[in-house]
C-alpha positions as CSV (number, residue, x, y, z in Angstrom):
1,M,-23.8,-35.1,0.8
2,S,-20.0,-35.1,0.0
3,E,-20.7,-32.9,-3.1
4,E,-22.4,-30.3,-0.9
5,A,-19.4,-30.2,1.5
6,Q,-17.0,-29.8,-1.5
7,T,-19.1,-26.9,-2.9
8,K,-18.9,-25.0,0.4
9,D,-15.1,-25.6,0.6
10,K,-14.6,-24.2,-2.9
11,F,-16.8,-21.2,-2.0
12,W,-14.5,-20.2,0.9
13,V,-11.4,-20.7,-1.3
14,Y,-12.9,-18.3,-3.8
15,V,-13.7,-15.8,-1.1
16,G,-10.3,-16.1,0.4
17,G,-8.6,-15.8,-3.0
18,T,-10.7,-12.7,-3.8
19,V,-9.8,-11.0,-0.5
20,F,-6.1,-11.8,-1.0
21,A,-6.2,-10.4,-4.5
22,L,-7.8,-7.2,-3.3
23,L,-5.2,-6.8,-0.5
24,V,-2.3,-7.3,-2.9
25,T,-3.8,-4.8,-5.3
26,I,-4.3,-2.2,-2.5
27,A,-0.7,-2.8,-1.3
28,M,0.7,-2.4,-4.8
29,V,-1.2,0.9,-5.4
30,K,0.0,2.2,-2.0
31,Q,3.6,1.4,-2.8
32,S,3.3,3.0,-6.2
33,E,2.0,6.2,-4.6
34,T,4.8,6.2,-2.1
35,E,7.4,5.9,-4.9
36,K,5.7,8.5,-7.0
37,F,5.8,11.2,-4.2
38,A,9.2,10.3,-2.8
39,P,11.0,13.1,-4.8
40,I,8.5,15.7,-3.7
41,K,9.0,14.6,-0.1
42,Q,12.7,14.8,-0.4
43,Q,12.5,18.3,-1.9
44,L,10.3,19.5,0.9
45,E,12.7,18.1,3.5
46,E,15.6,19.9,1.8
47,E,13.7,23.2,1.7
48,T,12.9,22.8,5.4
49,A,16.5,22.1,6.2
50,Q,17.6,25.2,4.3
51,M,15.0,27.4,6.1
52,N,16.3,26.3,9.5
53,I,19.6,28.1,9.2
54,R,20.3,30.3,12.2
55,V,21.6,33.8,11.6
56,L,24.2,34.9,14.1
57,N,24.9,38.6,14.6
């Protein structure tokens, strides 16, 4: 009976490890995308700032 209880414990450890690995992978991909598009976002913000110049007569 103790062998059966140990098997169940290992099963949940494997499930937890797999879920943790998937979450870490998703977080790394998300961070990579954020870093990749940062220069584009900065350029868009600069263009918006340049377009918001008021012209006074």
